[in-house]
C-alpha positions as a Markdown table, in Angstrom:
| # | Residue | x | y | z |
|---|---|---|---|---|
| 1 | Unk | 88.4 | 81.9 | 85.9 |
| 2 | Unk | 91.2 | 80.8 | 84.2 |
| 3 | Unk | 94.5 | 82.3 | 83.5 |
| 4 | Unk | 94.7 | 84.5 | 80.6 |
| 5 | Unk | 96.0 | 82.7 | 77.3 |
| 6 | Unk | 96.8 | 86.7 | 75.5 |
| 7 | Unk | 99.2 | 87.7 | 78.6 |
| 8 | Unk | 99.8 | 84.5 | 80.4 |
| 9 | Unk | 98.4 | 86.0 | 83.5 |
| 10 | Unk | 100.6 | 88.9 | 83.7 |
| 11 | Unk | 97.8 | 91.2 | 82.8 |
| 12 | Unk | 100.2 | 93.1 | 80.5 |
| 13 | Unk | 100.9 | 93.0 | 77.0 |
| 14 | Unk | 103.5 | 94.5 | 74.7 |
| 15 | Unk | 102.2 | 97.9 | 73.4 |
| 16 | Unk | 100.8 | 97.6 | 69.7 |
| 17 | Unk | 102.2 | 101.4 | 69.0 |
| 18 | Unk | 105.5 | 101.0 | 69.6 |
| 19 | Unk | 105.9 | 97.0 | 69.7 |
| 20 | Unk | 107.4 | 97.3 | 73.2 |
| 21 | Unk | 110.2 | 99.8 | 72.3 |
| 22 | Unk | 108.7 | 102.2 | 74.7 |
| 23 | Unk | 109.3 | 105.0 | 71.5 |
| 24 | Unk | 107.6 | 105.7 | 68.5 |
| 25 | Unk | 108.6 | 107.9 | 65.4 |
| 26 | Unk | 108.5 | 111.4 | 66.3 |
| 27 | Unk | 105.2 | 112.8 | 65.2 |
| 28 | Unk | 106.7 | 116.4 | 64.3 |
| 29 | Unk | 109.4 | 115.5 | 62.0 |
| 30 | Unk | 108.0 | 112.0 | 60.8 |
| 31 | Unk | 111.0 | 110.1 | 62.3 |
| 32 | Unk | 113.9 | 111.5 | 60.3 |
| 33 | Unk | 115.0 | 113.9 | 63.4 |
| 34 | Unk | 115.1 | 116.8 | 60.9 |
| 35 | Unk | 112.7 | 119.7 | 60.2 |
| 36 | Unk | 112.7 | 123.0 | 58.1 |
| 37 | Unk | 114.9 | 125.7 | 59.8 |
| 38 | Unk | 113.0 | 128.0 | 61.5 |
| 39 | Unk | 115.0 | 130.8 | 60.8 |
| 40 | Unk | 114.8 | 130.5 | 57.0 |
| 41 | Unk | 112.0 | 128.4 | 56.5 |
| 42 | Unk | 113.9 | 125.6 | 54.7 |
| 43 | Unk | 115.5 | 128.0 | 52.0 |
| 44 | Unk | 119.3 | 127.8 | 53.7 |
| 45 | Unk | 119.4 | 131.3 | 52.9 |
| 46 | Unk | 118.4 | 134.1 | 54.4 |
| 47 | Unk | 119.0 | 138.1 | 53.5 |
| 48 | Unk | 120.5 | 139.6 | 50.4 |
| 49 | Unk | 124.6 | 139.3 | 50.8 |
| 50 | Unk | 126.1 | 142.1 | 52.5 |
| 51 | Unk | 129.1 | 142.2 | 50.1 |
| 52 | Unk | 127.3 | 142.4 | 46.8 |
| 53 | Unk | 124.0 | 143.8 | 48.1 |
| 54 | Unk | 121.9 | 141.0 | 46.6 |
| 55 | Unk | 123.3 | 141.4 | 43.1 |
| 56 | Unk | 125.2 | 138.3 | 42.9 |
| 57 | Unk | 128.3 | 140.6 | 41.2 |
| 58 | Unk | 131.1 | 142.6 | 42.5 |
| 59 | Unk | 131.4 | 146.3 | 41.2 |
| 60 | Unk | 133.7 | 144.7 | 38.3 |
| 61 | Unk | 130.6 | 142.3 | 37.1 |
| 62 | Unk | 132.5 | 139.1 | 38.5 |
| 63 | Unk | 130.5 | 136.6 | 40.5 |
| 64 | Unk | 130.4 | 137.5 | 44.1 |
| 65 | Unk | 132.9 | 135.3 | 45.9 |
| 66 | Unk | 131.0 | 135.6 | 49.5 |
| 67 | Unk | 127.7 | 134.3 | 48.1 |
| 68 | Unk | 128.9 | 132.6 | 44.9 |
| 69 | Unk | 126.8 | 134.8 | 42.8 |
| 70 | Unk | 123.3 | 133.9 | 44.6 |
| 71 | Unk | 122.9 | 137.3 | 46.0 |
| 72 | Unk | 121.8 | 135.7 | 49.3 |
| 73 | Unk | 123.9 | 134.7 | 52.4 |
| 74 | Unk | 123.6 | 131.3 | 53.9 |
| 75 | Unk | 121.6 | 130.9 | 57.0 |
| 76 | Unk | 123.8 | 130.7 | 60.0 |
| 77 | Unk | 121.2 | 128.7 | 61.8 |
| 78 | Unk | 121.5 | 125.7 | 59.8 |
| 79 | Unk | 124.7 | 126.5 | 58.0 |
| 80 | Unk | 122.7 | 126.9 | 54.8 |
| 81 | Unk | 121.4 | 123.3 | 54.4 |
| 82 | Unk | 117.8 | 124.5 | 55.4 |
| 83 | Unk | 117.2 | 121.9 | 57.9 |
| 84 | Unk | 117.6 | 121.7 | 62.1 |
| 85 | Unk | 117.4 | 119.1 | 64.5 |
| 86 | Unk | 113.5 | 118.6 | 65.1 |
| 87 | Unk | 112.6 | 120.5 | 68.3 |
| 88 | Unk | 110.5 | 117.7 | 69.5 |
| 89 | Unk | 112.8 | 115.0 | 69.3 |
| 90 | Unk | 116.1 | 116.8 | 69.7 |
| 91 | Unk | 117.3 | 115.2 | 66.4 |
| 92 | Unk | 116.6 | 111.5 | 67.3 |
| 93 | Unk | 113.8 | 110.5 | 65.5 |
| 94 | Unk | 111.9 | 109.0 | 68.4 |
| 95 | Unk | 109.3 | 110.0 | 71.1 |
| 96 | Unk | 108.0 | 108.5 | 73.9 |
| 97 | Unk | 105.2 | 106.3 | 72.9 |
| 98 | Unk | 101.9 | 108.1 | 73.7 |
| 99 | Unk | 100.0 | 104.8 | 74.2 |
| 100 | Unk | 102.1 | 102.9 | 77.0 |
| 101 | Unk | 103.9 | 106.2 | 78.2 |
| 102 | Unk | 107.3 | 104.3 | 77.4 |
| 103 | Unk | 106.5 | 101.8 | 79.6 |
| 104 | Unk | 106.6 | 99.3 | 76.7 |
| 105 | Unk | 103.6 | 97.4 | 77.9 |
| 106 | Unk | 99.7 | 98.1 | 78.1 |
| 107 | Unk | 96.8 | 96.7 | 80.1 |
| 108 | Unk | 95.9 | 93.5 | 78.5 |
| 109 | Unk | 93.2 | 93.6 | 76.0 |
| 110 | Unk | 91.4 | 90.2 | 77.2 |
| 111 | Unk | 91.5 | 90.4 | 80.8 |
| 112 | Unk | 91.6 | 94.0 | 81.4 |
| 113 | Unk | 94.4 | 93.7 | 83.2 |
| 114 | Unk | 93.3 | 91.4 | 85.8 |
| 115 | Unk | 95.6 | 88.0 | 84.2 |
| 116 | Unk | 92.2 | 86.1 | 84.7 |
| 117 | Unk | 89.5 | 85.5 | 82.1 |
| 118 | Unk | 86.1 | 83.5 | 82.5 |
| 119 | Unk | 86.5 | 79.9 | 81.6 |
| 120 | Unk | 83.8 | 79.3 | 78.8 |
| 121 | Unk | 84.2 | 75.6 | 79.3 |
| 122 | Unk | 83.3 | 75.5 | 82.8 |
| 123 | Unk | 80.1 | 77.6 | 82.1 |
């Protein structure tokens, strides 16, 4: 046998899923770190405005100042933007690589982690 040329005899090589980083894009949020708010479903609003009872206008017919005439209250969970930090990655967009478990390397494909391969010139 001879030293494996793929892994230089170490038996390990960079993980191809995470390119040796140990992390990959979060599966739940696609790597952007956000997901639709679980409270409002991404709408940004929840209930009818308590000031105008969802009408959008005050008793004098003017646009409600609390909801700006929308008739809906902003979601308190997401401050009305419809997004929240991803629960899976806590908003950083990354998760531990599923192939190498964050170790950054995996067993060498050519030598099965042994560091040595058969010498075809010797046979």
